[in-house]
N, C-alpha and C positions, 0 to 999 in steps of 0.2 A: 585156353578154357575160357569161355564167355563168363561163366559164373565168378571165375576168379579175377577176370577183368573187372567185373561188376563191383565186387566188394572191395578191390584196390583202389576204388574212386575215393577212397579214405585212407590217406597215407601219413606218415610222419614226415617231418622236414626238420631241420635244425631249429626253425622258427616254431615249431609245434605241428599240431594236426593240420593237414591240408584237406580240404574236400573238394573235389573236383565238381561236385554237384550241389554245391553251397548257393549258386544263383543259376539263373535261366541261360544266361550266356555259358557258362561252363557245362550244363546239362545239354545244350544244342550242339556245343562242340563236342562232347563226348558221344552223342548221339550221331553226329555226322562221321565221327571217325570209325564208329562201328555199324555204319550204315548197311553194307552189306547183310551183316550177321542179324541186323535187327529187322531187315525188311522195310529200311527208311530210302527217302530219296536224300540225295543231297541238298536238297532245298528244305529239310528238315527244321522247323523252329519249334523249341520246348515252350510250353507255357508254364506258369508258376504252379498251376493244379497238378500238370504232369510230374513236374519236378519234386512237388512234395510226395506224390504218391510213388515214384520212383526211389525216393530217399526212405520212405516207408518199407518198400519192398526191400531195400537194400539191407535195412536193420533186421529184417525177419530172417533173410539169408544168412546174414552175420550171427544172428542167434542160433541158427541151426548148424553153422561150422562151428561155433564155440560148443556145442554138443557133441558134435561129431570128433572132435580132438581130445575131449574129457577121457580121461581125468586130467590130462595135461591142462594147463591154464589157458584160457582164451586169449585173443588178441586184447592188448592193454587199451587199445583205441577206445572201446565203447563198452567193454565187459559190464560197467555199472548202468549200462543204457539199454540194454537189449531187452526186444520183447520176449515175453513169456514164450515157451516152448509151445505149448497148444495154440497160442494166439499166430505165432509165426506159421505153423502147419497150417493153421485155417486160412491165413492170408495167402500163402504160396499156392494152396489147393484152390480157392476161390479164383486167384488172378491166372491160372492154368486153364481153368475150366470155363472162364469168360469167352475164350475164343477157340473155335474149335480147330484141331491139328489133325492132318492126315499124314499118312506114311507115303512117300514118293520114291519110286526106284530109280536109281541112276547107273548106268552100265556103260562107261566109255569104253570105246574100243580098245582092246588088249588087257584090260583091267578087270579085275573082281566086281560083280554088282555090290551096291551099298544102298542102304535104305536111310532116308532122312524124312524127318518130320517137317512138314511144311504148314503153314496157315490156310486152313480151307475156306474159301469163300472170302468175300470181301468185309473187312472190319476196319473200324477207326485207328487210326494211327496209334493212339495212346494204349488202348487196351492190347493191341497188338505186339507193342514195344515192351510192355509190361509182361505179357505172357510169353514172350520168347525169353525175357531174363529169368523169370520163374521156371520155366521149363528147362532150362540150361542149369539152374541150381537142382532141379530134381534130378536131373540125368547124374550130376556129379555125386549128390548125395545119396542115390539109390544104386550107383554102380560100385564097381571094384576100385575106384579111384578114392572112395571115402576113406577107406582103411590108410591111405597114404596122406591124407590130407593133415596139415599141420599148421600152427600159429608160429610165425618165426619167433625165436626167443631173444634176438638180438635186441641190444639197447636200442630204445626209440622207435624199432621197428613193430607196426601194427598190421602187417600182412599177412594172409593166409597162403599157403603154397602147398602143391602136390609133391611130395618127396618122390623123386625119380630115380635115386640109388641108395643102397644101405647106409653109406656114411654121409649121405647129405643131413645136415642139421638147420641149415638157414635158407631162405629164400633167393639168398644171391650171395655172391663173392664178396659184395661190399658189405653186406651185413655180417658174413663169417669175419672179415678182417676187424670189424668194429668191435665184435663180440670178443675175439682174441685179444684185441688192444686194450679192452675194458678189463678183461681177465689179467693181463699183465699188469696193468695198473693197480688193480686191487692187491695183487701179491706182493708188490714192490712198494707200496705206500706205507706199509706199516713197518719197513725194514729201516 
């Protein structure tokens, strides 16, 4: 899901928080990696203005993800710096409304038809990229996946994930291992 990949541009490493979108080069590389989903060409080059706007949008999406996982705790990455709820909703809605979208029917031979939203008309790269990201967040938050959205509780992890099965507690096997090791250490530290 693009919205999850988008909010996961803020990650935790052993050295601390890492922000893929911290500079224009990172934003350019991330945009090129997701060029097909974002409607970008491989020659895409981000500007500092676009990077700042995308980071602001990411904070709005993370704010809404934090609300979606409540009453469980939000990601520890930025819980203290999130935009307000009303401000986040307004930013996401304004971003999606800036670019007209239209449904497009796709019906490959031998498969069922599907509808996908595509950007209608010619739109500048920056609003188009942000509109696709905002629409992806709206789709996740307004759809059935929202009820399965979780903030990973593993030590040092700051990611959100969609719980895919009843026993899933962490975003990855590595986070599960780290959480179990931390619990084991806490239990045996006082012995």
